[in-house]
C-alpha positions in Angstrom: 96.6 174.1 11.0 99.3 173.5 8.3 98.6 174.7 5.0 98.2 171.8 2.4 98.5 172.9 -1.3 97.4 170.8 -4.1 99.9 169.7 -6.7 99.1 170.2 -10.3 99.5 167.1 -12.2 99.3 166.8 -15.9 96.7 164.3 -16.4 98.0 163.4 -19.9 101.6 163.0 -19.1 101.1 161.6 -15.5 103.0 162.3 -12.6 106.4 163.8 -13.1 109.3 161.2 -12.9 111.8 161.7 -10.1 115.0 163.3 -11.2 118.0 161.0 -11.7 120.9 161.4 -9.5 124.0 162.1 -11.4 127.1 159.9 -10.4 130.4 161.5 -10.5 132.7 160.0 -13.3 135.6 157.7 -12.1 139.0 159.0 -12.8 140.8 157.6 -15.7 143.4 156.2 -13.5 141.8 153.2 -11.9 144.6 152.5 -9.4 143.5 152.8 -5.9 145.5 155.4 -4.0 146.7 153.8 -0.9 147.2 156.0 2.0 149.1 155.3 5.2 147.2 154.8 8.3 149.2 154.2 11.5 148.8 150.7 12.6 147.0 150.2 16.0 149.3 149.2 18.7 148.7 145.6 19.8 148.1 145.1 23.4 150.0 142.4 25.2 148.0 139.2 25.8 146.4 139.0 29.1 147.7 136.5 31.7 145.4 133.6 32.3 143.6 134.0 35.7 144.4 131.4 38.1 141.5 129.2 39.1 140.2 129.9 42.5 141.0 127.3 45.0 139.8 126.6 48.6 136.4 127.9 48.0 133.7 127.2 50.4 130.1 128.1 51.0 129.5 129.8 54.2 126.3 128.9 55.8 126.7 130.7 59.0 125.0 128.7 61.9 122.4 126.9 59.8 123.9 123.6 59.9 124.7 123.9 63.5 121.1 124.7 64.2 120.0 121.7 62.3 122.2 119.4 64.2 121.0 120.8 67.6 117.5 120.5 66.5 118.0 117.0 65.3 119.6 116.1 68.7 116.8 117.7 70.5 114.2 115.7 68.7 116.1 112.5 69.3 116.3 113.2 72.9 112.6 114.0 73.1 111.9 110.7 71.4 114.1 108.7 73.6 112.5 110.2 76.7 109.0 109.5 75.4 110.0 105.8 74.8 111.6 105.6 78.4 108.5 107.2 79.9 106.2 104.7 78.2 108.4 101.7 79.3 108.5 103.0 82.9 104.7 103.6 82.8 104.3 99.9 81.9 106.7 98.8 84.5 105.7 101.2 87.2 101.9 101.4 86.7 101.3 103.7 89.8 103.5 106.3 88.1 107.0 107.4 87.8 106.5 110.2 90.3 105.3 107.9 93.1 108.2 105.4 92.5 110.7 108.3 92.7 109.0 109.3 96.1 109.5 105.8 97.3 113.1 105.6 96.2 113.8 108.9 97.8 112.4 107.8 101.0 114.9 104.9 101.2 117.8 107.3 101.0 119.6 107.8 104.3 121.2 105.8 107.0 119.7 103.8 109.7 121.0 101.4 112.6 120.2 98.3 114.5 118.5 97.6 117.0 115.3 99.6 116.2 112.8 99.9 119.0 109.1 98.9 118.4 106.5 100.9 120.5 103.9 98.3 120.7 102.6 95.3 122.6 102.4 92.7 119.9 103.9 92.2 116.3 101.1 90.9 114.1 102.8 90.7 110.7 105.9 91.6 108.7 106.2 91.8 105.0 109.5 92.1 103.1 109.4 94.2 99.7 113.1 93.7 98.6 114.8 96.9 99.9 112.5 97.5 102.7 109.9 95.8 104.8 106.7 96.6 106.8 106.0 95.8 110.4 102.4 95.6 111.6 101.8 95.8 115.3 98.6 96.0 117.3 99.0 99.8 117.4 101.2 100.9 114.5 102.1 100.3 110.9 106.0 101.0 110.4 108.2 100.8 107.3 112.0 100.2 107.6 114.9 100.1 105.1 117.0 97.1 105.1 119.7 99.2 106.7 117.5 99.9 109.7 116.2 103.4 108.8 112.7 103.9 110.0 110.8 105.3 106.9 107.5 106.0 108.7 105.5 104.8 111.7 101.7 105.5 111.7 99.3 104.8 114.5 96.2 103.0 112.9 93.8 102.7 115.8 92.2 99.5 114.5 91.1 96.8 116.7 91.7 94.0 114.1 94.2 95.4 111.7 95.2 93.3 108.6 97.9 94.3 106.2 98.1 93.7 102.4 100.9 95.1 100.3 101.9 95.7 96.7 105.2 96.7 95.0 104.8 100.4 95.9 101.8 100.5 98.4 100.4 99.1 101.7 96.8 98.8 102.5 95.8 98.2 106.2 92.2 97.7 107.1 90.1 97.0 110.2 88.5 93.5 109.8 84.9 94.1 111.1 85.4 97.8 111.1 84.5 100.6 108.5 87.8 102.0 107.5 91.0 101.3 105.4 94.1 103.3 104.9 96.6 103.2 101.9 100.2 104.4 102.2 103.2 104.6 100.0 106.7 105.2 101.4 106.3 109.0 101.3 102.7 109.7 102.8 99.1 108.4 103.0 97.5 108.0 99.7 93.8 107.2 100.5 91.5 107.0 103.4 88.4 104.7 102.7 85.3 104.6 104.9 82.5 102.1 104.3 78.9 102.0 105.5 79.1 98.3 106.2 81.7 96.1 108.1 84.8 95.1 106.0 85.2 91.4 105.6 88.5 91.6 103.6 90.5 93.6 101.1 93.5 93.5 99.0 95.8 95.7 96.6 97.6 95.1 93.3 100.9 96.3 91.9 98.7 98.6 89.6 97.4 100.5 92.6 93.8 99.1 92.0 92.4 97.8 95.3 89.3 95.8 96.4 87.1 96.2 99.5 84.7 93.4 100.4 81.9 94.4 102.8 78.6 93.0 104.1 75.4 94.3 102.8 71.7 94.4 103.8 70.4 93.0 100.5 73.3 90.6 99.8 75.7 88.2 101.5 78.6 90.4 100.5 79.6 93.1 98.0 83.0 93.4 96.3 83.9 97.0 95.3 87.0 97.8 93.0 88.7 101.1 92.9 91.5 102.3 90.6 94.8 103.8 91.9 92.9 107.3 91.9 90.1 106.0 94.2 87.4 105.8 91.4 84.8 103.0 91.7 85.3 100.9 88.6 83.4 97.7 89.2 81.1 96.1 91.9 80.0 92.5 92.3 77.2 91.3 94.4 77.1 87.9 95.9 73.6 87.1 96.9 74.0 83.8 98.9 77.8 83.1 99.4 80.1 85.2 101.6 83.2 86.3 100.0 86.1 85.7 102.4 89.2 86.3 100.1 90.0 88.5 97.1 93.1 88.9 94.9 93.7 91.3 92.1 95.7 90.7 89.0 99.0 92.6 88.7 97.6 94.8 85.8 94.4 95.5 87.8 91.9 94.2 85.2 90.7 91.0 86.9 89.8 89.7 90.4 89.8 86.3 92.0 87.4 85.7 94.8 86.7 82.8 97.2 83.2 82.4 98.7 81.6 80.0 101.0 78.2 78.8 102.2 76.9 76.7 105.0 73.4 75.4 104.5 71.9 72.6 106.6 75.4 71.5 107.9 76.7 71.2 104.3 79.8 73.4 103.7 80.8 74.5 100.2 83.3 76.9 98.8 84.2 78.1 95.3 86.7 80.3 93.6 85.7 82.7 90.8 87.6 84.9 88.5 85.8 87.9 87.1 86.6 90.7 84.5 85.3 94.1 85.1 82.9 94.2 82.1 80.6 91.4 83.3 79.1 89.9 86.5 79.3 86.5 85.1 82.6 84.7 86.2 85.0 83.7 83.5 86.2 80.8 85.6 84.6 78.9 88.6 86.2 76.2 90.7 84.1 74.2 93.4 85.5 73.0 96.7 83.0 70.8 98.2 83.5 70.3 101.8 86.8 72.2 101.8 87.4 75.7 103.2 89.5 78.1 101.2 92.1 79.6 103.6 93.5 82.3 101.3 94.0 83.7 97.7 97.1 85.7 96.8 98.7 86.9 93.5 102.0 85.1 93.6 103.4 86.2 90.1 102.6 88.4 87.1 100.7 85.4 85.6 99.3 83.3 88.5 97.4 83.5 91.8 97.4 80.9 94.6 94.5 79.0 96.3 95.3 77.6 99.7 93.0 74.9 101.0 93.4 72.7 104.1 95.7 70.2 102.4 97.0 71.6 99.3 97.8 74.6 97.3 96.7 75.4 93.6 98.4 77.9 91.2 95.9 79.2 88.6 96.8 81.2 85.6 94.9 84.5 85.2 94.4 83.8 81.5 93.2 80.4 80.3 93.0 79.2 83.9 95.6 76.5 83.8 96.2 74.9 87.2 99.1 73.4 88.9 98.2 71.6 92.1 100.2 70.3 95.2 98.6 68.1 98.0 100.0 67.1 101.3 98.6 65.0 104.1 99.5 67.7 106.6 97.5 71.0 107.2 98.7 74.1 105.5 100.2 76.6 107.9 101.8 79.3 105.8 102.7 80.4 102.4 105.4 83.0 101.4 106.2 84.2 97.8 108.8 86.2 96.1 109.3 87.2 92.4 111.2 83.9 91.8 109.0 81.4 93.7 107.0 80.4 96.7 107.6 78.5 99.9 104.7 76.7 101.9 104.7 75.0 105.2 102.5 72.2 106.2 102.5 70.6 109.6 100.6 68.1 111.6 97.8 69.7 113.6 98.7 67.5 116.8 102.3 68.3 116.6 103.6 71.6 115.1 107.2 70.5 115.2 106.6 67.9 112.6 106.8 70.1 109.2 106.8 69.5 105.6 108.3 72.5 103.5 107.5 72.6 99.8 109.3 75.0 97.4 107.7 76.1 94.1 109.0 78.0 91.1 107.2 81.1 89.7 104.9 78.8 87.5 103.8 76.8 90.5 106.0 73.8 89.7 107.4 71.8 92.6 111.3 72.4 92.9 112.0 70.8 96.4 110.2 69.1 99.3 111.6 68.2 102.7 111.0 67.6 106.3 111.9 70.1 109.1 111.7 69.3 112.8 110.9 72.2 115.1 108.4 75.0 115.5 108.6 77.4 112.6 107.6 81.0 113.6 108.2 82.5 110.2 109.7 81.5 106.8 110.8 83.5 103.7 112.2 82.7 100.3 114.8 84.9 98.5 117.4 84.1 95.8 116.6 80.5 95.7 117.3 80.1 99.4 114.9 79.5 102.3 115.2 81.6 105.6 113.3 80.4 108.6 113.1 80.9 112.4 112.7 77.9 114.6 112.9 78.3 118.3 116.0 80.3 119.1 117.8 79.9 115.7 117.6 81.2 112.2 118.4 78.9 109.4 119.5 79.3 105.7 118.3 76.4 103.9 118.9 75.0 100.2 115.7 74.2 98.2 116.3 70.5 99.3 116.4 71.3 103.0 120.2 71.4 103.5 121.4 73.7 106.2 123.8 76.1 104.7 124.2 78.7 107.3 122.7 79.4 110.8 122.8 81.8 113.8 121.3 82.0 117.2 118.7 84.7 117.6 117.4 84.4 121.2 114.0 84.0 122.6 111.0 86.2 121.4 111.7 86.2 117.6 108.4 86.2 115.9 109.1 87.4 112.3 112.2 87.8 110.1 112.9 89.9 106.9 115.8 89.1 104.5 118.1 92.2 104.5 121.0 90.7 102.5 122.4 87.4 101.1 123.4 86.1 104.4 121.7 88.5 106.9 118.2 88.9 108.3 116.4 91.3 110.4 114.8 89.6 113.5 111.7 91.1 114.6 110.4 90.7 118.2 107.5 92.4 120.0 109.6 95.2 121.1 112.7 95.6 118.8 114.3 94.7 115.5 117.9 93.6 115.3 120.0 92.3 112.5 122.2 89.1 112.5 124.7 87.6 110.2 124.3 84.0 109.2 127.5 82.1 109.5 128.5 78.8 108.0 
């Protein structure tokens, strides 16, 4: 520990004052003696630095990555929009439409042989057509390629088609088959006899059967074969059914004969209720058929007329004729109907309608009409041994001989048709 000593202080005089520092006396000569100090050497002024030019920031691949990412997002967005649009336009799915288009690729030739006894029906679908015989269902491209040919084994086969599929059922039997152009899509078996059936562009299909408890039952299935709706008719027998293109409504015709009185009606139903949205009664008149003829309308064929009814609001356009309805054919641009006299099948009245059901033309035609088609605003028909290309007013624009045995035609080009007989298909060119 350091040794602290106590200072002695004179209490009377106080603490000793600090000693004054003595300053040395200035010399008598007050001149300041200057001494020489060597001056520092001045350095030369620095040259001004030139400003840096052509400077740029190097970002590496950052901007390029951003650009590629932006392009990728844009491509995905465009693809999504295209997929949505195609889904709306092609309701059965893009994949199935690609399958159908792929099936059309390839060449074919005419004539094409038909292995059957009798041709029952033929339906044109633009780039291809179906042929239904008593033993087979076949599909051909307009170029003559056989896309497929299936044996159906039905005693009373009936064919219904949509834009992408074909439904064939056995009327009075218990089975129905659905095909696209690539393969079979569905096999439907029923407990009771099938009265009628139909299919829409959406893939939704309807099967009408008999029942032990009801006069008939209408069963609706979506494109994946899931039952979505059933409608029971307690007293009236449903003999025709049509489905809206979007697959959300059906139109049915039903009839009843009690004590000699015949009555028929047409009902439109949505799948959320058993109560019809629309009902039209046809007292004493049979309803021959109901078909969807455009995106907005369906047709009702009676003995002496045709009605075109909208799927929404149910506005009607009606055409009447003194002759009996014989056939109705339709395309995306309109419909054509043939009426003839029951006692004379060579006396015909042909009526041409637009897609809204408005009458565009009406004319007489002499000769037995085996088949008729409408395409591109022109009428194609077979009569006896000739094929005719007619205007909407009945003027003969082109014609060609087709020989005996022609029962159906399918339009394969602007001025060409495939002529279908019971044993072969051949193509002819219509000349002026």
